[in-house]
C-alpha positions as CSV (number, residue, x, y, z in Angstrom):
1,M,0.0,0.0,0.0
2,K,1.4,3.4,-1.0
3,T,1.1,6.4,1.2
4,L,1.2,10.0,0.1
5,V,3.9,11.8,2.2
6,R,5.2,15.3,1.9
7,T,9.0,15.4,2.1
8,N,11.4,18.3,2.4
9,G,13.9,16.9,-0.1
10,N,16.5,16.1,2.6
11,L,18.2,12.8,3.0
12,F,16.8,12.8,6.5
13,P,13.1,13.7,6.0
14,A,12.3,13.7,9.7
15,I,14.6,16.7,10.2
16,P,12.8,19.8,8.7
17,S,14.6,22.2,6.5
18,L,14.1,25.8,7.6
19,L,14.8,27.0,4.0
20,N,12.2,24.6,2.6
21,D,9.6,25.6,5.2
22,F,10.3,29.2,4.5
23,L,9.8,28.8,0.8
24,T,6.8,26.5,0.9
25,D,4.7,27.8,3.8
26,D,2.0,30.4,3.2
27,W,3.7,33.3,4.9
28,F,1.6,35.9,3.3
29,D,-1.8,34.5,4.2
30,S,-2.2,36.2,7.5
31,S,-5.5,34.6,8.4
32,L,-4.0,31.2,8.3
33,A,-0.8,32.3,10.1
34,N,-2.9,33.7,12.9
35,W,-4.9,30.5,13.3
36,R,-1.7,28.5,13.4
37,S,0.1,30.7,15.9
38,S,-2.9,31.0,18.2
39,G,-3.4,27.2,18.5
40,A,-7.0,27.7,17.4
41,T,-8.6,25.7,14.6
42,L,-11.2,26.5,12.0
43,P,-14.3,24.4,12.4
44,A,-14.7,21.5,10.0
45,V,-17.1,22.1,7.1
46,N,-18.9,19.7,4.8
47,V,-20.3,21.1,1.6
48,R,-22.7,19.1,-0.5
49,E,-24.5,19.9,-3.7
50,T,-27.7,18.3,-4.8
51,N,-29.9,19.0,-7.7
52,D,-32.1,21.3,-5.5
53,D,-29.6,23.1,-3.2
54,F,-26.2,23.5,-1.6
55,S,-25.9,22.2,1.9
56,I,-23.2,23.4,4.3
57,E,-22.6,21.9,7.7
58,V,-20.2,23.6,10.1
59,A,-19.1,21.6,13.2
60,A,-19.1,24.1,16.1
61,P,-19.9,22.3,19.3
62,G,-20.5,24.3,22.5
63,M,-21.8,27.4,20.6
64,K,-25.2,28.9,20.9
65,R,-27.5,29.7,18.0
66,D,-27.1,33.5,18.7
67,D,-23.3,33.2,18.4
68,F,-23.5,32.8,14.6
69,K,-23.8,35.3,11.8
70,V,-24.7,34.2,8.3
71,E,-24.5,36.8,5.5
72,L,-24.7,36.8,1.7
73,D,-23.0,39.6,-0.1
74,N,-22.3,39.6,-3.9
75,N,-22.6,35.8,-4.1
76,V,-20.2,35.2,-1.2
77,L,-21.8,33.4,1.7
78,T,-20.0,34.2,5.0
79,I,-20.5,32.2,8.2
80,S,-18.9,33.8,11.3
81,S,-19.0,33.5,15.0
82,E,-17.7,35.4,18.0
83,R,-18.0,34.2,21.5
84,E,-16.6,35.6,24.7
85,D,-16.6,33.7,28.0
86,N,-15.9,35.4,31.3
87,R,-15.7,33.6,34.7
88,E,-14.7,35.1,37.9
89,K,-14.6,34.1,41.5
90,K,-14.2,36.7,44.3
91,D,-13.5,36.3,48.0
92,S,-15.6,38.1,50.7
93,D,-13.5,41.3,50.4
94,G,-14.3,41.6,46.7
95,N,-10.8,40.6,45.6
96,Y,-10.4,38.2,42.7
97,T,-9.3,34.8,43.7
98,R,-9.8,33.4,40.2
99,R,-10.6,35.1,36.9
100,E,-10.7,33.4,33.6
101,F,-11.8,34.7,30.2
102,S,-11.6,33.5,26.6
103,Y,-12.5,34.7,23.2
104,Q,-13.2,32.6,20.2
105,S,-14.0,33.6,16.7
106,F,-13.9,32.2,13.2
107,Q,-15.1,33.2,9.7
108,R,-15.5,31.0,6.7
109,S,-16.6,32.3,3.2
110,F,-17.9,30.4,0.2
111,S,-18.3,31.8,-3.3
112,L,-21.7,30.8,-4.7
113,P,-22.3,30.4,-8.4
114,E,-23.6,33.7,-9.9
115,N,-27.3,33.8,-10.7
116,K,-27.8,30.2,-9.7
117,V,-29.0,30.5,-6.1
118,E,-32.0,32.0,-4.4
119,G,-30.3,34.2,-1.8
120,D,-33.6,35.3,-0.1
121,K,-34.4,31.7,0.7
122,I,-31.2,30.7,2.5
123,A,-32.0,29.0,5.8
124,A,-29.8,28.2,8.8
125,R,-30.4,26.1,11.9
126,Y,-28.1,25.0,14.7
127,V,-28.7,21.4,16.0
128,D,-26.5,19.2,18.2
129,G,-23.3,21.3,17.7
130,I,-23.7,21.6,13.9
131,L,-24.8,24.6,12.0
132,H,-26.8,23.6,8.9
133,V,-27.1,26.1,6.1
134,T,-29.2,25.4,3.1
135,V,-28.8,27.4,-0.1
136,P,-31.6,26.7,-2.6
137,K,-30.8,26.7,-6.3
138,R,-32.9,28.6,-8.8
139,E,-35.2,26.5,-11.0
140,E,-33.2,27.2,-14.1
141,A,-30.0,26.1,-12.4
142,K,-31.4,22.6,-11.6
143,V,-30.4,19.8,-13.9
144,K,-33.3,18.6,-15.9
145,P,-33.7,14.9,-16.7
146,A,-32.9,13.9,-20.3
147,K,-35.9,14.3,-22.6
148,Q,-36.7,11.3,-24.8
149,I,-37.6,12.3,-28.3
150,K,-39.8,9.9,-30.3
151,V,-38.4,9.0,-33.7
152,S,-41.2,8.9,-36.4
């Protein structure tokens, strides 16, 4: 069985080459660089196309329905979320004995085919940690079954 492996061209592939990493990494894509450096991850997304619609599923457990923002602008569907969590514990004098806070956010954008979707009928629902977005296609964008022509 063959496995696809990315190598750095060294005789010792386990030892990374700084020059190779510098030349091949996406240094100019700041959004990806920020995600890598912060230790955060973008949520996993499944995109499925049927004859009737596009279905997008975003895995975002622990979020609330109100944490999401879904927008359509110039055939670009953007799904984003911001969530801030503050917890604090004070002693009887009002001094902090423990204070924790975190901030999470992400944004994913999808280019939709021009003049093929019904933007005013896009629907989104959040169930069991997954945001489901349905983007209906216009009738003229749907694939029609082959028409049989009778030969006379």
